[in-house]
TORBANU-245585 format. One record per residue: x, y, z of N, C-alpha, C in turn. Coordinates in pm, whole numbers, padded with zeros to 5 digits, always signed. Example, Ala and Ser with C-alpha at 12.3 -4.5 7.8 and 13.67 -1.06 7.14 Angstrom:
# TORBANU-245585
+01319-00569+00780+01230-00450+00780+01320-00330+00780;+01285-00225+00708+01367-00106+00714+01290+00003+00787;
# end
This chain:
# TORBANU-245585
+01308-00616+02509+01248-00537+02401+01325-00561+02271;+01256-00599+02162+01324-00625+02036+01343-00496+01956;+01410-00510+01840+01442-00391+01759+01318-00319+01711;+01213-00395+01676+01090-00331+01628+01023-00252+01738;+01019-00307+01858+00960-00233+01971+01035-00103+01997;+01168-00111+01991+01251+00009+02011+01222+00112+01904;+01213+00066+01780+01186+00155+01667+01054+00227+01685;+00949+00152+01709+00816+00213+01721+00804+00301+01844;+00868+00265+01954+00860+00347+02075+00927+00482+02056;+01039+00484+01986+01107+00611+01957+01017+00702+01874;+00958+00644+01770+00871+00722+01682+00747+00768+01758;+00692+00680+01840+00573+00714+01918+00599+00831+02010;+00713+00831+02078+00746+00941+02169+00753+01073+02095;+00820+01072+01980+00832+01195+01901+00698+01240+01846;+00616+01145+01805+00485+01174+01749+00391+01230+01856;+00397+01172+01974+00314+01222+02086+00352+01363+02124;+00481+01392+02121+00528+01528+02155+00476+01632+02058;+00437+01588+01939+00381+01680+01839+00229+01670+01835;+00172+01613+01941+00027+01598+01953-00031+01510+01842;+00045+01408+01806-00001+01315+01703-00114+01225+01753;-00190+01174+01658-00304+01086+01685-00251+00944+01705;-00252+00895+01829-00194+00765+01861-00274+00651+01797;-00404+00666+01783-00484+00564+01715-00441+00553+01569;-00413+00665+01508-00365+00665+01369-00228+00600+01361;-00143+00630+01457-00010+00569+01461-00021+00417+01471;-00110+00369+01556-00128+00224+01571-00174+00161+01441;-00267+00228+01372-00315+00176+01244-00202+00171+01142;-00119+00276+01137-00008+00281+01042+00101+00180+01079;+00119+00155+01207+00213+00053+01251+00168-00084+01200;+00039-00113+01215-00013-00241+01167-00001-00252+01015;-00022-00141+00944-00006-00141+00799+00139-00172+00761;+00232-00112+00835+00374-00134+00807+00414-00279+00832;+00364-00336+00941+00396-00474+00974+00336-00570+00871;+00214-00539+00826+00153-00618+00719+00237-00611+00592;+00276-00489+00555+00357-00472+00435+00489-00547+00444;+00551-00540+00560+00678-00609+00578+00661-00760+00563;+00553-00813+00617+00529-00957+00608+00510-01002+00463;+00461-00910+00377+00436-00945+00238+00561-00937+00150;+00662-00863+00192+00782-00850+00109+00906-00910+00174;+00893-00957+00297+01010-01005+00372+01085-01114+00296;+01014-01202+00228+01079-01312+00158+01168-01266+00043;+01147-01143-00003+01226-01091-00115+01347-01009-00069;+01358-00987+00061+01465-00903+00115+01592-00985+00136;+01699-00938+00074+01829-01005+00088+01937-00899+00104;+02043-00935+00172+02154-00843+00191+02212-00802+00056;+02261-00681+00051+02331-00623-00066+02240-00583-00182;+02107-00606-00172+02021-00563-00281+01984-00416-00264;+01946-00353-00374+01898-00215-00372+01746-00217-00384;+01682-00140-00297+01536-00144-00284+01478-00006-00305;+01363+00000-00370+01289+00126-00388+01146+00104-00342;+01099+00190-00252+00958+00188-00212+00887+00305-00280;+00780+00274-00349+00699+00377-00416+00586+00416-00322;+00594+00537-00268+00492+00586-00176+00509+00532-00037;+00603+00587+00038+00633+00532+00171+00538+00582+00279;+00455+00683+00250+00355+00729+00347+00417+00774+00477;+00391+00701+00583+00441+00735+00717+00590+00709+00731;+00648+00630+00639+00790+00596+00646+00820+00479+00739;+00719+00426+00806+00742+00320+00905+00798+00193+00841;+00743+00154+00727+00792+00033+00662+00936+00053+00613;+00965+00168+00557+01102+00197+00514+01199+00194+00632;+01154+00246+00746+01238+00245+00866+01265+00102+00913;+01163+00017+00907+01182-00123+00945+01286-00189+00856;+01275-00167+00726+01368-00229+00631+01508-00170+00646;+01516-00038+00656+01646+00026+00671+01714-00011+00801;+01634-00037+00903+01690-00075+01033+01755-00213+01029;+01731-00286+00921+01794-00417+00902+01917-00405+00813;+01969-00281+00803+02091-00253+00726+02076-00289+00578;+01955-00264+00524+01931-00283+00382+01926-00147+00314;+01966-00142+00189+01976-00019+00112+01840+00013+00050;+01770+00112+00106+01636+00144+00056+01621+00293+00029;+01564+00324-00087+01524+00460-00124+01372+00464-00121;+01317+00572-00063+01173+00579-00041+01116+00705-00104;+01020+00687-00193+00956+00800-00259+00827+00838-00188;+00810+00966-00163+00686+01016-00106+00673+01164-00142;+00574+01198-00226+00559+01339-00265+00509+01424-00150;+00532+01553-00160+00478+01648-00062+00338+01684-00106;+00238+01645-00027+00099+01669-00064+00023+01733+00052;-00075+01814+00016-00161+01874+00119-00282+01785+00141;-00345+01797+00256-00468+01724+00283-00447+01597+00362;-00321+01560+00388-00292+01438+00464-00195+01471+00576;-00236+01561+00664-00146+01614+00767-00103+01508+00868;-00191+01413+00899-00155+01308+00994-00039+01224+00942;-00046+01187+00816+00060+01107+00755+00190+01186+00749;+00180+01313+00713+00299+01397+00703+00364+01415+00840;+00284+01435+00943+00337+01451+01078+00408+01324+01124;+00352+01209+01091+00412+01082+01129+00540+01057+01050;+00541+01093+00923+00662+01079+00841+00775+01165+00898;+00741+01285+00941+00842+01373+01001+00901+01312+01128;+00815+01249+01208+00863+01185+01331+00951+01064+01299;+00914+00988+01198+00995+00873+01157+01131+00920+01107;+01129+01024+01026+01255+01078+00972+01347+01132+01080;+01290+01188+01183+01370+01247+01290+01464+01144+01353;+01414+01022+01370+01493+00920+01438+01563+00822+01342;+01513+00814+01220+01566+00710+01130+01603+00763+00992;+01640+00889+00985+01677+00948+00856+01801+00882+00796;+01884+00822+00881+02004+00754+00832+01976+00611+00787;+01853+00566+00802+01819+00429+00768+01756+00415+00629;+01699+00523+00578+01645+00517+00442+01656+00655+00377;+01674+00652+00245+01690+00774+00168+01554+00822+00120;+01502+00928+00185+01370+00979+00151+01381+01080+00037;+01307+01055-00070+01302+01145-00186+01159+01195-00200;+01140+01326-00191+01005+01383-00193+00957+01406-00336;+00937+01295-00407+00889+01300-00545+00794+01184-00571;+00713+01199-00673+00632+01088-00721+00720+00999-00808;+00673+00879-00833+00747+00789-00920+00753+00847-01062;+00649+00918-01102+00649+00977-01236+00758+01083-01252;+00790+01154-01143+00889+01263-01148+01026+01221-01098;+01041+01095-01064+01168+01045-01011+01257+00999-01125;+01370+01067-01141+01465+01033-01247+01598+00992-01186;+01645+00876-01226+01772+00826-01175+01831+00727-01274;+01962+00716-01272+02032+00615-01353+02046+00485-01272;+02012+00491-01144+02028+00377-01057+01928+00267-01091;+01971+00143-01077+01885+00028-01098+01861-00042-00964;+01745-00105-00951+01706-00166-00825+01678-00316-00844;+01702-00389-00737+01674-00533-00738+01532-00564-00693;+01478-00473-00612+01341-00489-00564+01274-00352-00558;+01159-00342-00622+01076-00223-00612+00939-00270-00563;+00887-00202-00463+00755-00243-00414+00667-00123-00386;+00538-00148-00393+00438-00044-00370+00320-00108-00300;+00287-00060-00181+00179-00120-00103+00068-00017-00081;-00046-00045-00142-00164+00042-00132-00135+00184-00180;-00063+00192-00290-00026+00321-00347-00064+00331-00495;-00053+00222-00569-00076+00229-00714-00216+00276-00749;-00311+00254-00662-00448+00300-00690-00460+00453-00679;-00353+00519-00629-00353+00665-00615-00268+00734-00722;-00201+00658-00807-00113+00717-00909-00195+00745-01033;-00206+00874-01068-00292+00910-01181-00244+00850-01312;-00115+00860-01337-00059+00802-01460+00007+00669-01423;-00074+00575-01379-00020+00450-01325+00050+00365-01431;+00004+00375-01557+00070+00295-01662+00211+00345-01687;+00235+00478-01678+00370+00532-01687+00452+00486-01567;+00392+00490-01449+00462+00446-01328+00501+00299-01338;+00412+00219-01394+00439+00076-01410+00559+00052-01501;+00558+00115-01618+00667+00096-01714+00797+00155-01663;+00789+00267-01595+00909+00330-01540+00970+00243-01431;+00887+00184-01349+00936+00096-01243+01007-00026-01302;+00948-00084-01404+01008-00200-01470+01142-00162-01531;+01149-00044-01591+01273+00002-01652+01384+00020-01550;+01348+00053-01425+01447+00075-01320+01495-00054-01254;+01439-00168-01295+01478-00295-01236+01606-00349-01301;+01689-00411-01218+01799-00490-01270+01742-00617-01334;+01824-00686-01411+01783-00813-01467+01747-00908-01352;+01636-00976-01364+01580-01066-01262+01527-00990-01140;+01527-00857-01147+01469-00778-01038+01318-00793-01035;+01259-00764-00919+01115-00785-00901+01044-00655-00864;+00925-00640-00918+00834-00532-00882+00714-00596-00814;+00688-00558-00688+00577-00613-00610+00473-00502-00592;+00351-00529-00637+00242-00432-00623+00129-00495-00545;+00092-00431-00436-00029-00469-00361-00124-00351-00364;-00247-00376-00407-00347-00268-00412-00483-00329-00441;-00590-00251-00422-00723-00300-00456-00734-00328-00606;-00825-00417-00640-00855-00447-00780-00996-00398-00808;-01007-00294-00891-01137-00231-00914-01222-00302-01018;-01180-00422-01059-01273-00509-01131-01384-00552-01037;-01348-00560-00908-01444-00595-00803-01518-00468-00763;-01651-00467-00762-01729-00343-00743-01739-00295-00599;-01623-00265-00540-01621-00217-00401-01503-00123-00385;-01529-00003-00325-01422+00093-00302-01384+00084-00154;-01264+00031-00127-01226-00006+00009-01187+00112+00096;-01143+00225+00039-01106+00341+00120-01231+00404+00184;-01336+00417+00102-01459+00480+00150-01564+00377+00193;-01534+00250+00166-01624+00140+00203-01763+00156+00142;-01764+00176+00010-01890+00191-00062-01887+00104-00187;-02005+00062-00234-02010-00015-00359-01980+00076-00478;-01925+00021-00583-01901+00095-00706-02023+00075-00796;-02088+00185-00830-02207+00180-00916-02164+00213-01059;-02139+00113-01138-02097+00121-01278-01953+00173-01294;-01924+00295-01246-01790+00352-01262-01768+00461-01157;-01650+00523-01161-01615+00623-01061-01707+00745-01069;-01737+00791-01190-01818+00912-01207-01957+00896-01148;-02024+00788-01180-02160+00766-01131-02158+00742-00979;-02060+00668-00933-02046+00644-00788-02026+00775-00714;-01946+00864-00774-01919+00994-00713-02046+01077-00700;-02131+01071-00801-02256+01148-00799-02350+01094-00691;-02361+00964-00685-02454+00901-00590-02409+00923-00445;-02278+00913-00422-02226+00920-00286-02152+01050-00256;-02181+01156-00330-02104+01280-00318-02102+01336-00176;-02218+01340-00111-02225+01394+00025-02144+01308+00122;-02160+01178+00110-02086+01086+00197-01935+01100+00177;-01892+01110+00053-01749+01122+00021-01691+01250+00081;-01762+01361+00065-01715+01489+00120-01706+01484+00273;-01806+01428+00336-01806+01418+00483-01695+01325+00531;-01671+01218+00459-01567+01122+00496-01429+01188+00490;-01403+01263+00384-01272+01327+00369-01247+01429+00479;-01350+01502+00518-01335+01599+00626-01313+01529+00760;-01390+01425+00784-01382+01354+00912-01247+01287+00933;-01191+01230+00826-01068+01152+00839-00944+01224+00785;-00952+01357+00774-00834+01435+00738-00771+01382+00609;-00854+01364+00507-00804+01306+00383-00862+01377+00261;-00853+01509+00263-00904+01587+00152-00831+01550+00023;-00908+01524-00082-00849+01488-00210-00833+01339-00231;-00871+01260-00130-00853+01115-00140-00933+01057-00257;-01059+01096-00268-01143+01041-00375-01086+01075-00513;-01046+01201-00530-00992+01242-00660-00863+01169-00695;-00790+01125-00592-00663+01057-00617-00681+00915-00668;-00799+00856-00649-00820+00717-00686-00835+00702-00837;-00764+00603-00893-00767+00583-01038-00848+00461-01081;-00901+00386-00984-00983+00267-01011-00909+00167-01100;-00786+00140-01065-00700+00050-01140-00756-00093-01139;-00742-00161-01251-00795-00296-01266-00685-00391-01310;-00692-00514-01264-00592-00614-01300-00590-00637-01450;-00706-00631-01514-00712-00651-01659-00633-00543-01733;-00636-00420-01682-00563-00310-01746-00413-00322-01722;-00375-00367-01602-00233-00386-01572-00171-00486-01669;-00239-00597-01690-00187-00701-01779-00169-00649-01921;-00258-00562-01965-00250-00507-02101-00128-00417-02120;-00083-00352-02011+00025-00253-02023+00164-00311-01997;+00173-00439-01969+00304-00497-01939+00385-00517-02067;+00515-00485-02063+00602-00510-02180+00636-00658-02191;+00703-00695-02297+00734-00836-02323+00853-00888-02242;+00928-00797-02179+01050-00840-02110+01029-00873-01963;+00903-00908-01927+00874-00942-01788+00787-01066-01781;+00790-01129-01665+00692-01233-01633+00604-01180-01520;+00484-01232-01510+00392-01184-01408+00331-01303-01334;+00318-01286-01203+00259-01389-01120+00164-01322-01023;+00059-01394-00986-00041-01342-00892-00044-01430-00768;-00026-01368-00654-00032-01441-00528-00177-01441-00480;-00251-01542-00520-00394-01547-00488-00420-01573-00341;-00320-01624-00270-00338-01650-00127-00339-01522-00045;-00315-01406-00110-00319-01279-00039-00456-01258+00026;-00562-01308-00037-00695-01289+00018-00714-01362+00150;-00652-01478+00163-00659-01551+00289-00591-01470+00399;-00478-01411+00366-00405-01331+00465-00482-01202+00499;-00550-01146+00401-00633-01028+00429-00750-01066+00520;-00806-01184+00499-00913-01233+00586-00862-01248+00728;-00743-01303+00742-00684-01318+00875-00663-01183+00941;-00629-01082+00862-00614-00946+00918-00746-00897+00975;-00855-00927+00907-00985-00883+00956-01017-00943+01092;-00964-01063+01118-00986-01127+01247-00887-01081+01353;-00764-01051+01311-00656-01030+01408-00612-00884+01425;-00648-00798+01331-00607-00659+01336-00730-00573+01364;-00745-00529+01488-00864-00455+01528-00881-00326+01448;-00772-00254+01426-00779-00127+01351-00827-00151+01208;-00774-00255+01146-00812-00289+01009-00958-00332+01004;-01001-00409+01102-01138-00456+01107-01236-00340+01123;-01198-00241+01204-01284-00124+01223-01302-00047+01094;-01195-00043+01012-01202+00030+00885-01281-00048+00780;-01287-00180+00794-01351-00263+00693-01461-00350+00754;-01549-00288+00830-01655-00363+00898-01746-00435+00799;-01771-00372+00685-01860-00432+00585-01802-00564+00535;-01673-00562+00498-01608-00684+00453-01594-00784+00567;-01570-00732+00687-01555-00820+00803-01680-00902+00829;-01795-00842+00808-01922-00913+00829-01932-01033+00736;-01905-01013+00607-01916-01122+00512-01804-01224+00530;-01688-01176+00572-01576-01267+00598-01611-01365+00710;-01667-01314+00818-01706-01400+00929-01815-01497+00887;-01907-01451+00803-02014-01537+00754-01957-01651+00670;-01863-01617+00580-01800-01718+00496-01720-01818+00579;-01653-01766+00682-01571-01853+00767-01658-01951+00845;-01771-01905+00895-01863-01993+00968-01916-02103+00877;-01926-02074+00748-01977-02171+00652-01863-02253+00590;-01739-02230+00644-01620-02300+00593-01599-02277+00444;-01628-02155+00400-01612-02120+00259-01495-02024+00237;-01416-01994+00344-01314-01891+00331-01205-01928+00230;-01176-02059+00214-01075-02099+00116-01124-02083-00028;-01253-02058-00042-01311-02036-00174-01248-01916-00245;-01197-01819-00165-01137-01698-00222-01028-01730-00321;-00945-01831-00289-00829-01861-00373-00870-01925-00506;-00994-01970-00516-01042-02031-00640-01098-01929-00737;-01121-01810-00688-01175-01705-00775-01072-01662-00879;-01112-01639-01003-01021-01579-01102-00977-01442-01051;-00856-01402-01088-00803-01274-01040-00895-01157-01071;-00964-01164-01184-01052-01052-01222-01162-01027-01120;-01196-01128-01038-01306-01115-00944-01258-01104-00800;-01131-01087-00781-01078-01074-00645-01065-00926-00609;-01107-00888-00489-01109-00745-00451-00971-00687-00422;-00873-00774-00397-00739-00725-00364-00638-00808-00441;-00528-00745-00480-00431-00812-00565-00288-00794-00517;-00211-00902-00527-00067-00896-00506-00003-00947-00635;+00065-00855-00702+00124-00884-00833+00275-00888-00820;+00336-00990-00873+00481-01005-00870+00531-01005-01015;+00598-00900-01052+00649-00884-01188+00802-00898-01184;+00855-00984-01267+00999-01005-01270+01053-00971-01408;+01164-00899-01408+01227-00859-01533+01316-00971-01584;+01303-01001-01710+01383-01110-01770+01527-01064-01792;
# end
């Protein structure tokens, strides 16, 4: 049994004892492993790391378990009891592996500087995301990196609710109001729709200061496509995209994703480096 198996088994036992949803745990485990695979190349000994929105804490535990210095931000919020229960179970066994701070990035004040700051599927939930962006950059050491993975709402599809975007958030909300309400109740995610800011890559580029460089990892879409084939939990959540992905793959058009301009890609991995 490797270190990751030991880590997840400990958390699973504690989570089960609290009547946790094991299917949800499996989905969050896969999310954590995906996140780790996307930032692993940036992890080095002796660096200081900040995770913005650690959710279940599983990814922070994986990183901390490798004797890396990581601080993890996660606000106390109502409406997401499954995530909170899982975070509590993670903290029970691995509280010494990462420093959990129950604040949003907007309310997090520190003189400390970080070599790596990352946020995975969180920036689309930050209401004042432009403040969060500038604050994160300010907290970077020279040559430090900010890694952001999140949906790109230039593409007319809302991936949490799996619905098309009709012009904008307001009109989409009116058209799909009943579906949105039922979805939040069914999946224990009250307030999820209101939390979405419909962030766009075009807006991110406009808000960047002059003291950074920006790069886009366009191959992220290929890896997301592979997830649809290899991650059953992810595929179940994204059946609509999975259908078109399989169709494109059968037509040998899947590499076409990397040729799309960033503005037309549904998912984005942004690498910002401080000069």
